[in-house]
C-alpha positions in Angstrom: 41.6 48.2 41.8 41.7 47.6 38.1 38.9 48.5 35.7 37.8 45.1 34.8 36.4 44.4 38.2 33.7 46.7 37.3 32.0 44.5 35.1 31.5 40.7 34.8 32.6 40.7 31.1 35.2 43.0 29.7 34.2 44.7 26.6 30.8 44.3 27.0 28.2 46.9 26.5 26.5 48.5 29.1 23.5 50.3 26.9 22.6 53.7 29.6 18.8 53.6 27.8 18.9 49.9 29.8 19.7 50.9 33.5 16.9 51.8 35.7 17.0 55.2 37.8 17.8 54.8 41.6 17.6 57.3 44.0 20.9 58.7 45.5 20.2 60.7 48.8 17.4 62.2 50.3 17.3 65.3 47.9 16.0 64.1 44.9 19.3 63.1 43.0 19.2 60.0 40.8 22.0 57.9 39.4 22.3 55.0 37.0 25.4 52.9 37.9 27.2 51.9 35.0 30.1 50.0 36.8 30.7 49.2 40.2 33.2 47.5 42.1 31.6 46.4 45.5 34.6 45.2 47.2 35.9 49.4 47.0 32.7 50.9 46.2 34.8 52.3 42.6 31.8 53.2 40.7 30.7 54.9 37.4 27.5 56.5 37.1 25.4 58.9 35.3 23.9 61.7 37.4 20.3 63.5 37.3 20.2 66.6 39.2 16.4 67.9 39.0 15.5 71.3 37.8 15.2 73.5 41.3 17.3 71.2 43.2 18.9 72.6 46.8 21.5 70.0 48.3 21.6 69.8 52.1 24.0 73.0 52.1 26.2 71.5 54.8 30.2 72.0 54.0 31.6 68.5 54.1 34.6 66.3 52.4 34.8 62.6 51.7 37.7 60.0 51.6 37.9 59.5 47.9 37.8 61.5 45.0 34.9 63.1 42.9 35.6 63.1 38.7 32.8 64.8 37.2 32.3 65.7 33.5 29.1 67.7 33.0 26.7 66.8 30.2 24.2 69.5 30.4 22.6 71.8 32.3 24.1 73.4 35.6 25.1 73.0 39.1 26.8 75.2 42.1 28.1 73.8 45.6 28.5 77.2 47.2 26.4 79.7 45.4 29.5 81.4 43.5 30.7 79.1 40.9 28.4 77.1 38.3 29.8 74.3 36.2 27.8 73.9 33.2 27.7 71.4 30.6 31.1 70.9 28.9 32.9 71.2 32.2 35.3 68.7 33.7 36.7 68.6 37.0 38.5 66.2 39.6 38.1 66.6 43.3 40.6 64.8 45.6 39.5 63.4 48.8 40.0 65.6 51.7 38.4 68.6 49.7 36.0 70.5 51.7 32.7 71.5 49.5 29.3 71.8 49.0 28.4 74.9 51.5 25.4 76.0 48.9 24.2 73.1 47.0 21.5 74.1 44.1 20.7 73.8 40.3 18.0 76.1 39.4 17.7 74.3 35.7 18.9 70.7 36.8 21.7 68.8 35.2 23.3 65.7 33.9 26.6 64.6 34.5 29.1 61.6 34.0 30.6 60.7 37.6 33.3 58.5 38.6 34.4 57.7 42.4 36.9 55.3 43.7 34.8 54.5 46.9 31.6 55.6 48.7 31.5 58.9 49.5 30.3 59.1 53.1 29.5 62.8 53.9 32.0 64.2 56.8 30.6 67.2 58.0 32.6 70.4 58.7 30.6 72.8 60.9 32.7 75.5 60.9 34.4 75.8 57.2 37.2 78.2 56.9 36.0 79.3 53.3 33.2 80.2 51.2 34.9 78.1 48.2 35.6 74.5 48.1 39.1 74.1 49.5 41.7 71.2 50.1 42.5 70.0 54.0 45.8 70.1 55.1 47.8 67.0 54.1 45.8 66.5 50.6 48.2 65.0 48.6 46.7 63.4 45.2 49.6 64.0 42.8 46.7 64.5 40.2 46.0 67.7 41.8 42.5 69.6 42.4 41.3 70.2 38.9 38.4 73.1 39.8 37.2 73.3 36.6 38.1 73.1 33.2 35.8 74.1 30.0 36.6 71.0 27.7 35.9 73.0 24.6 39.0 75.0 25.5 41.5 72.1 25.2 43.1 71.6 22.3 42.8 68.2 20.6 45.8 66.8 20.0 47.6 64.0 18.1 49.2 60.9 20.6 51.7 58.8 19.6 49.9 55.9 21.5 47.0 56.1 19.2 46.1 55.9 15.7 47.1 59.0 13.7 43.6 59.9 12.6 42.1 59.9 16.2 42.6 63.3 18.6 42.8 63.3 22.2 41.8 66.1 24.9 43.8 65.5 27.8 41.7 66.5 31.1 44.1 65.3 33.7 46.8 62.5 34.7 48.5 61.3 37.7 52.4 61.8 36.7 53.4 59.0 39.5 51.0 56.2 38.2 50.7 57.6 34.9 46.8 56.7 35.3 45.4 59.5 33.1 41.8 60.5 32.0 41.1 61.8 28.2 38.5 62.3 25.6 39.3 60.8 22.3 37.8 62.1 19.1 37.6 59.6 16.5 36.9 60.8 12.9 34.0 59.8 10.7 34.8 56.7 8.3 38.1 55.7 9.9 39.2 52.2 9.9 42.0 50.6 11.6 43.1 48.9 14.6 43.1 50.5 18.3 46.5 49.3 19.9 47.3 48.4 23.2 46.6 50.7 25.9 49.0 51.2 29.0 46.8 50.4 31.6 43.1 48.7 32.2 40.8 51.7 31.0 36.8 52.3 31.1 34.8 54.2 28.7 31.6 56.0 27.8 30.6 57.3 24.5 29.5 60.3 24.3 28.4 60.7 20.9 28.7 58.6 18.0 29.3 55.2 17.1 32.5 52.7 17.4 32.6 49.0 16.3 35.0 46.8 18.0 36.1 43.1 17.6 32.7 41.8 19.2 30.7 44.9 20.1 29.3 48.0 18.2 29.0 51.1 20.7 26.8 53.8 20.6 25.9 57.1 22.1 25.7 56.4 25.9 27.4 52.9 26.1 29.7 52.4 28.7 32.1 49.5 28.9 35.8 48.4 30.5 38.3 46.7 29.1 42.3 45.6 29.7 45.5 47.3 28.1 45.8 44.3 25.8 42.5 44.8 24.4 42.8 48.2 23.0 40.1 51.2 23.6 37.0 49.4 22.5 39.1 47.2 20.5 38.0 49.4 18.0 38.4 48.9 14.3 35.9 51.3 12.5 33.6 54.3 12.8 30.9 55.1 10.6 29.8 58.4 12.2 32.8 59.3 14.4 32.7 59.0 18.0 33.7 61.3 20.8 34.5 59.0 23.9 35.3 59.7 27.7 38.2 57.4 28.8 39.7 56.6 32.1 43.2 54.3 32.2 44.2 53.3 35.3 47.6 53.2 35.4 50.8 53.2 32.9 53.3 55.3 31.3 51.3 57.1 28.7 
């Protein structure tokens, strides 16, 4: 699967404000689908969890992964650990979770999954917190919870020297990786080719590309040859969430 399958036109911006909310499940969740590959179910979306939300509360797992950046609010899936705005996690397939799902204050999150997430129930879970089933082999591993603010912002030789990169997770076998890019205000230059197809979401700020300007809440995909957002300038600076599908970087 490549990123380009998720949009008909590479680099075309999807404006979050223009996407309608759709009901997700039966417990009050809503989502805005940003990119969706109908052949695989691979989807990236903005998730809204209402205040006072309670899920089904039944332990389950999926055949696909869930990758989440919490944008605001908080949520728990076991009644013990709470993810808050600014937290990131990567849950591989075959990890049991969802024993006590609730959100007192509500939450917003940016979510990516590699297929439709059918709930495979576990009537008698072995633990009260999420845990992998035997044979879970995702080389990226189970990134249970990372505070993005605690990750150092570092230079990366693959990108312009003025940019800073926060690495969130990586597949050591394929080179696929998830990272946050910080572009400083007033930057001008040229985004180099990437090591693989990618998708990106602008968390804040602005980026001018070859044919489009991207701002807060904009999403798009591109090929390795495009360079990230085909970026050439940023007036206010920007923070961009990036998912790269494969490559050596």
